[in-house]
C-alpha positions in Angstrom: -43.4 58.1 48.8 -40.6 60.2 47.3 -40.9 62.0 44.2 -38.5 59.4 42.7 -40.7 56.4 43.7 -43.8 58.0 42.5 -42.1 58.9 39.1 -40.9 55.3 38.8 -44.5 53.9 39.6 -46.1 56.5 37.0 -43.1 55.6 34.4 -43.9 52.0 34.5 -47.7 52.3 34.2 -47.3 54.7 31.3 -48.8 54.1 27.9 -46.3 56.3 25.9 -48.3 57.9 23.2 -47.8 59.4 19.8 -51.3 60.1 18.2 -50.2 63.3 16.6 -51.4 63.9 12.9 -47.8 64.5 11.9 -46.5 61.2 13.2 -43.9 59.4 11.2 -41.5 56.2 11.0 -39.0 58.3 12.7 -41.2 59.5 15.4 -42.3 55.9 16.1 -38.6 54.8 16.3 -37.8 57.7 18.8 -41.0 56.7 20.8 -40.0 53.1 21.1 -36.5 54.0 22.1 -38.1 56.1 24.9 -40.2 53.2 26.0 -37.4 50.9 26.7 -35.5 53.4 28.9 -33.7 51.3 31.6 -35.5 53.3 34.3 -38.9 51.9 33.0 -39.6 50.4 30.8 -43.1 51.6 30.3 -46.1 49.4 30.1 -46.9 50.1 26.4 -46.7 52.5 23.5 -50.0 53.6 21.9 -49.9 54.6 18.3 -51.9 54.9 15.1 -52.9 51.7 13.4 -50.5 52.2 10.5 -47.7 52.2 12.8 -48.4 48.9 14.8 -46.0 46.9 12.8 -43.2 49.6 13.0 -43.5 49.6 16.7 -43.6 45.8 16.7 -40.3 45.6 14.9 -38.8 48.1 17.3 -40.0 46.5 20.6 -39.3 42.9 19.7 -38.3 40.7 22.5 -39.2 43.5 25.0 -42.1 43.5 27.6 -43.3 46.7 26.2 -47.0 46.2 24.8 -48.3 47.9 21.6 -51.7 49.6 21.8 -53.6 51.1 19.1 -56.8 53.0 18.6 -60.1 52.2 16.6 -63.2 54.3 16.4 -60.7 57.2 17.0 -61.3 60.0 17.9 -64.8 60.5 16.8 -66.5 57.7 18.4 -68.7 56.8 15.5 -71.5 54.2 15.4 -70.3 51.8 12.5 -69.9 48.7 14.3 -68.8 46.6 11.3 -66.3 49.1 10.3 -64.9 49.3 13.7 -64.5 45.4 14.0 -62.8 45.3 10.7 -60.3 47.8 11.8 -59.8 46.0 15.0 -59.1 42.6 13.4 -56.4 44.4 11.1 -55.0 46.1 14.0 -54.6 42.7 16.0 -53.4 40.9 12.6 -50.7 43.6 12.5 -49.5 42.7 16.0 -51.4 44.9 18.4 -51.6 43.7 21.9 -54.1 46.2 23.1 -57.0 47.9 21.5 -58.2 51.3 22.8 -61.7 51.8 21.6 -63.6 55.1 21.5 -67.2 54.3 22.7 -70.0 55.9 20.7 -70.4 58.6 23.3 -72.8 60.8 21.2 -75.1 57.8 21.0 -75.0 57.5 24.7 -75.8 61.4 25.3 -78.9 60.9 23.1 -80.0 57.9 25.2 -79.1 55.0 22.8 -77.2 52.6 25.0 -77.6 49.7 22.6 -75.3 50.6 19.9 -72.7 51.4 22.6 -73.2 47.8 24.1 -73.1 46.2 20.7 -69.9 47.9 19.7 -67.8 47.0 22.9 -69.3 43.4 23.0 -68.2 43.1 19.1 -64.7 44.2 19.6 -64.5 42.2 23.1 -65.1 39.2 21.1 -62.1 39.9 18.9 -59.8 40.9 21.5 -58.8 37.5 23.1 -55.9 35.7 25.0 -53.8 38.3 26.8 -54.7 41.0 24.6 -56.4 44.0 26.3 -59.5 46.0 25.3 -59.4 49.5 26.7 -62.8 51.5 26.3 -62.5 55.3 25.8 -65.5 57.0 27.5 -64.6 60.6 26.3 -65.6 62.0 29.7 -64.8 65.6 28.8 -67.7 65.3 26.2 -70.1 63.4 28.3 -69.6 66.0 31.2 -72.7 64.9 33.2 -71.6 62.7 36.3 -74.6 60.4 35.7 -73.5 59.8 32.0 -69.8 59.0 33.0 -71.0 56.5 35.4 -73.4 55.1 33.0 -70.7 55.0 30.3 -68.4 53.2 32.8 -70.9 50.7 33.5 -71.8 49.9 30.0 -68.0 49.5 29.1 -67.3 47.1 32.2 -70.5 44.9 31.7 -69.7 44.6 27.9 -66.3 43.3 28.8 -63.7 46.2 29.0 -60.5 45.3 30.5 -59.9 49.0 31.2 -62.0 52.1 31.2 -60.2 55.2 29.8 -61.1 58.8 30.2 -60.3 60.6 26.8 -59.0 60.5 23.5 -56.8 63.7 24.3 -58.5 65.2 21.2 -61.1 67.3 22.9 -61.0 70.5 24.9 -61.3 68.7 28.3 -59.4 65.5 28.5 -58.8 63.6 31.9 -60.0 65.0 35.2 -59.7 63.8 38.6 -63.7 64.2 39.0 -64.2 61.7 36.0 -61.5 59.6 37.2 -63.2 59.1 40.6 -66.6 58.3 39.1 -65.0 55.6 36.9 -63.1 54.2 39.8 -66.2 54.1 42.0 -67.9 52.1 39.1 -65.0 49.7 38.8 -65.0 49.0 42.5 -68.9 48.6 42.6 -68.5 46.1 39.6 -66.4 43.7 41.4 -64.6 43.0 38.2 -60.9 43.0 37.7 -61.1 46.4 35.3 -58.3 49.0 35.2 -58.3 52.6 34.8 -56.5 54.8 32.3 -56.5 58.5 32.7 -55.2 60.0 29.4 -54.7 63.4 28.1 -53.5 66.4 29.8 -51.3 64.7 32.3 -48.0 66.7 31.9 -46.4 66.7 35.4 -45.4 64.5 38.1 -47.9 66.2 40.4 -50.6 65.5 37.6 -49.6 61.7 37.7 -49.7 61.7 41.4 -53.2 63.0 41.5 -54.5 59.7 39.6 -52.2 57.5 41.5 -53.4 58.9 44.8 -57.1 58.6 43.7 -56.5 55.0 42.9 -54.8 54.3 46.1 -57.7 55.9 48.1 -60.6 54.2 46.2 -59.2 50.6 45.3 -56.6 50.5 47.9 -52.8 50.8 48.1 -51.1 48.5 45.7 -54.1 48.1 43.3 -52.4 50.5 41.0 -50.0 48.4 39.0 -49.4 48.2 35.1 -52.1 45.3 35.0 -54.8 47.7 36.4 -53.7 51.2 36.0 -52.3 53.2 33.1 -51.4 56.7 32.3 -51.9 57.8 28.8 -49.5 60.6 27.8 -46.5 61.6 25.9 -45.8 65.0 27.7 -45.3 63.6 31.2 -42.5 61.4 30.1 -39.6 64.0 30.4 -41.1 65.2 33.9 -40.9 61.6 35.2 -37.3 61.0 34.1 -36.4 64.2 35.6 -37.8 63.3 38.9 -36.0 59.9 38.8 -33.0 61.7 38.2 -33.3 64.1 41.1 -33.9 67.1 38.6 -36.8 69.5 39.1 -38.8 71.8 36.8 -38.2 70.0 33.5 -40.5 71.3 30.8 -43.0 69.0 29.4 -43.0 68.3 25.7 -45.6 66.9 23.3 -49.4 67.9 23.3 -51.1 64.4 24.7 
């Protein structure tokens, strides 16, 4: 595939993200305008819960989905609070919930709270809405823990498993994504992958697309099964589509 073809493929699988602490209504308006670029559109925007209604107003009538985050970024263990937050986000119009797994519980060997939380949120995220479970692989570190987290999330009903919040020193890595893809393949379930955080260039995006093609087969990675969580890669993808090279990435995610 040419750089342009890779960039189009990546752009259409992009969860265009603004989870900055300084996010504003104006920033959401700008994000949604980017999301609707005719060279896309992107798969979804991913925003703080308080901006879901604003995003919905901007994207009304478009195919772009609205994702938001819960239990984010700390991955706490209060299941009832997380389900309350999830219900509110869905009521506001979110189509997709990105839930942080209680990864510290998993690190100390407590699988039960992780299973309980994913299952409780799964019960709320119904219809054509999606549940994406963030494993925080940069904090889990151990390949065996990353595999265990992947399997727990898949068995508890995740539609996608996602590498990272983008709020820790280590975000997405090819090594973690490979473990996650192997777990998806072994499960035999229609679960997607979302690498997120630290993906800033076309080459970065291509690494994850190539991994998905190699493990899951060519053509598997579509917006229904593959997302890239990023803000900073957007300009690089547009530049590649336009035939420009060396465009600087913007944004931290």
